[in-house]
C-alpha positions in Angstrom: 77.8 103.3 106.5 79.0 105.1 103.4 78.8 103.1 100.4 82.3 102.7 98.9 81.4 100.8 95.6 78.4 100.1 93.5 78.7 97.1 91.2 76.1 97.2 88.3 75.2 93.8 86.8 73.6 94.0 83.4 71.8 90.9 82.5 69.7 89.3 79.8 68.9 85.7 79.6 72.2 84.7 81.2 71.0 82.2 83.7 73.7 79.7 82.9 76.3 81.9 84.5 74.3 84.2 86.7 74.9 82.2 89.8 78.7 82.2 89.3 78.7 86.0 88.9 76.6 86.5 92.1 78.5 84.0 94.2 81.8 85.7 93.1 80.7 89.0 94.8 78.6 87.5 97.7 81.7 85.5 99.0 83.7 88.7 99.3 81.2 91.0 101.0 81.8 90.0 104.6 80.0 91.9 107.3 80.7 95.3 105.9 77.9 97.2 104.1 80.2 99.3 101.9 79.4 97.5 98.7 76.1 97.4 96.9 75.0 95.4 94.1 72.5 96.8 91.5 70.9 94.5 88.9 69.6 95.7 85.5 67.7 92.9 83.9 66.3 93.7 80.2 63.4 91.4 80.6 64.8 87.8 80.7 62.8 85.0 79.8 65.1 82.2 81.2 65.6 81.3 84.9 67.1 84.6 85.7 64.3 86.0 87.7 64.1 82.9 90.0 67.8 83.3 90.6 67.4 86.8 91.5 64.5 86.2 93.7 66.5 83.5 95.5 69.3 86.0 96.2 67.1 89.0 96.8 68.7 89.9 100.0 72.1 90.7 98.1 70.8 93.6 96.1 70.2 97.1 96.7 68.0 97.5 93.6 66.7 95.0 91.1 65.3 96.7 88.0 63.5 94.5 85.5 62.5 96.3 82.3 63.2 96.6 78.8 66.3 98.5 77.9 68.1 99.6 74.8 71.1 97.3 75.3 74.0 96.8 77.6 75.1 100.5 77.7 71.7 101.7 78.5 71.5 99.0 81.4 74.8 100.0 82.8 74.0 103.7 82.7 70.4 103.1 84.4 72.2 101.2 87.1 74.9 103.9 87.8 72.0 106.6 88.0 70.8 104.5 91.1 74.2 103.9 92.5 75.0 105.5 96.0 78.6 104.3 96.0 81.6 106.7 95.5 82.9 104.4 93.0 81.1 102.6 90.4 81.8 99.5 88.0 79.8 96.9 86.2 80.1 93.1 86.1 78.5 91.4 83.2 76.2 88.6 84.3 78.5 86.0 82.6 81.6 87.2 84.1 83.0 86.9 87.6 84.8 89.2 90.3 88.0 87.5 90.9 88.9 86.3 94.4 90.3 88.9 96.9 89.3 91.7 94.4 87.1 93.7 97.1 89.9 93.4 99.7 92.4 95.0 97.3 89.8 97.7 96.4 89.2 98.6 100.0 92.9 98.7 100.9 93.9 101.0 97.9 91.0 103.4 98.1 91.7 103.9 101.7 95.4 104.5 101.1 94.9 106.8 98.2 91.5 108.5 98.9 92.0 111.2 96.2 92.4 108.8 93.2 89.2 108.6 91.1 90.1 105.9 88.7 91.5 102.5 89.3 92.1 99.5 87.1 93.1 95.9 87.8 94.2 92.9 85.9 91.9 90.5 83.9 91.8 86.9 83.4 90.2 85.2 80.4 88.0 82.1 81.2 86.5 79.4 79.1 82.7 78.6 79.3 83.2 76.3 82.3 85.1 79.1 84.3 88.6 77.7 83.8 91.5 80.0 83.2 92.8 80.5 79.6 95.1 83.6 80.0 95.7 86.4 82.4 96.7 90.1 81.9 98.0 92.4 84.6 97.2 96.0 84.4 99.7 98.2 82.6 100.9 101.7 83.2 99.1 104.5 81.5 100.9 106.7 79.0 99.1 109.8 77.8 100.9 112.7 76.4 101.2 114.8 73.3 103.4 112.2 71.6 102.4 108.7 72.9 99.3 107.0 74.3 98.7 103.7 76.0 95.6 103.1 78.1 95.4 99.5 79.2 92.0 98.7 80.7 89.0 96.6 79.7 85.4 96.7 80.9 84.8 95.8 84.4 88.6 95.7 85.2 88.1 99.5 85.9 86.4 101.4 88.7 85.8 105.1 88.8 84.1 107.6 90.9 80.6 108.7 90.0 81.6 112.2 90.1 84.2 111.4 87.3 81.4 109.6 85.3 79.1 112.4 85.4 81.8 115.0 84.6 82.4 113.4 81.3 78.8 112.9 80.4 78.7 109.0 81.1 78.6 106.3 78.6 77.8 107.0 75.0 74.5 105.0 74.7 74.9 104.8 71.0 77.8 102.4 71.3 77.1 98.7 71.7 80.7 97.5 71.8 83.1 100.3 72.2 81.2 102.2 75.1 84.1 101.3 77.6 86.9 102.3 75.4 85.3 105.4 74.5 84.6 106.3 78.3 88.4 105.6 79.2 89.5 108.1 76.5 87.1 110.7 77.7 88.5 110.3 81.2 91.9 110.7 79.9 91.0 113.8 77.8 89.5 115.4 81.0 93.1 115.1 82.6 92.7 111.9 84.6 95.0 109.2 85.0 94.2 105.7 86.5 96.3 104.0 89.3 96.8 100.3 89.2 95.4 97.7 91.7 97.4 94.6 92.5 96.2 91.4 91.2 93.2 90.6 89.1 89.6 92.1 89.3 87.8 90.8 86.3 87.1 87.3 85.1 86.0 87.5 81.5 84.2 84.5 80.2 84.4 83.4 76.6 81.4 81.4 75.4 79.0 80.8 72.5 76.3 83.3 73.5 78.8 86.3 74.2 78.3 89.2 71.9 82.1 89.7 71.7 83.4 86.1 71.6 80.5 84.1 69.8 82.4 84.3 66.5 85.1 82.1 68.1 82.8 79.2 68.5 81.6 79.0 64.9 82.7 76.2 62.4 83.8 78.9 59.7 87.0 80.8 59.7 86.3 84.3 61.5 85.6 87.0 58.8 85.9 90.5 60.1 84.0 91.8 57.0 80.9 89.5 57.6 77.7 91.3 57.8 77.5 90.2 61.5 80.6 92.2 62.2 79.5 95.3 60.5 78.4 97.2 63.6 81.3 96.3 65.8 83.7 97.4 63.0 81.9 100.6 62.4 82.0 101.5 66.3 85.6 100.6 66.4 86.4 103.0 63.6 84.2 105.8 65.0 85.9 105.5 68.3 89.3 105.5 66.8 88.6 108.5 64.7 87.0 110.4 67.6 89.9 109.9 69.9 92.8 109.7 67.3 93.6 106.1 68.2 95.8 104.3 65.6 96.1 107.7 63.7 99.9 107.2 63.4 101.1 103.7 63.0 104.6 104.5 64.3 103.6 106.3 67.4 101.1 103.4 68.2 104.0 100.9 67.9 106.3 102.9 69.9 103.6 103.3 72.6 102.9 99.5 72.5 106.7 98.7 72.9 107.3 101.4 75.6 104.2 100.0 77.5 105.6 96.4 77.2 109.1 97.7 78.4 107.5 99.3 81.5 105.8 96.1 82.3 109.0 94.2 82.3 110.7 96.9 84.5 108.0 96.8 87.0 107.8 92.9 86.9 104.1 92.9 86.0 104.7 91.2 82.8 106.9 88.3 84.2 104.4 88.0 87.0 101.6 87.7 84.6 103.4 84.8 82.7 103.9 83.1 86.0 100.2 83.5 86.7 99.3 81.9 83.6 101.5 79.0 83.7 100.7 78.2 87.4 96.9 78.6 86.9 96.1 77.7 83.4 93.0 75.2 83.6 92.2 76.1 87.2 88.8 77.2 88.1 88.3 80.8 88.7 87.5 80.5 92.3 90.8 78.5 93.1 92.9 81.1 91.1 96.0 82.1 93.1 98.1 84.9 91.5 101.9 85.4 92.1 102.2 88.3 94.5 
């Protein structure tokens, strides 16, 4: 059978969450062999290898070797991928219930689409819902720009990935934002999937949310934040993001207005109210 989707799982010492991550995918695979999992482990020293060995039958590839960070691990996995579409799922995150069913249905209905995005839910360290964000329409023209997609809530063809040169491996934080803007610059627009794809977990060990768990007030100018801020600035300068405050504000307001008109924003608010505090595997979105 042709592989529809390759999911790259980059991991390094994430044994506390890895089993949740794997079960979130395994529970949706069914009898079809159209989804493959590729694990890129950077040389974990915790229980990661035991967990992977226990679940060995799930994976098309398990590559254990030192890498140069998350971007490098994801790119290595994509180079091994056989799927028409690729995405990544961080080892501390989850694939939301029903995601693969929605992906299969949408890609079958619109076979020419090369870039899809879905919604994102934010989870606490225990896997309980804190907030939800439905995917927004893309706005990209000479005057306005709004590209609303985050990390693993986006899937794209390997052909598109190769066309724009893949991830910029020098980025540690902004590699996804940079990639989406290069897709857009190449003339591609995403289509939205219904519901939610990615469950993003906030916890003390996360490189993007660790600051939320310190006892001090968050300081964006602290030495620990230098690299992230430098990457953000480089990405903004490279793609002209936030270059004109007035246009950025208009883009933001127009994007929110479109989300009200197409009901995605009201549905998102209903999802948050109905599911706040529920575990990710019992999450039920408003259709």
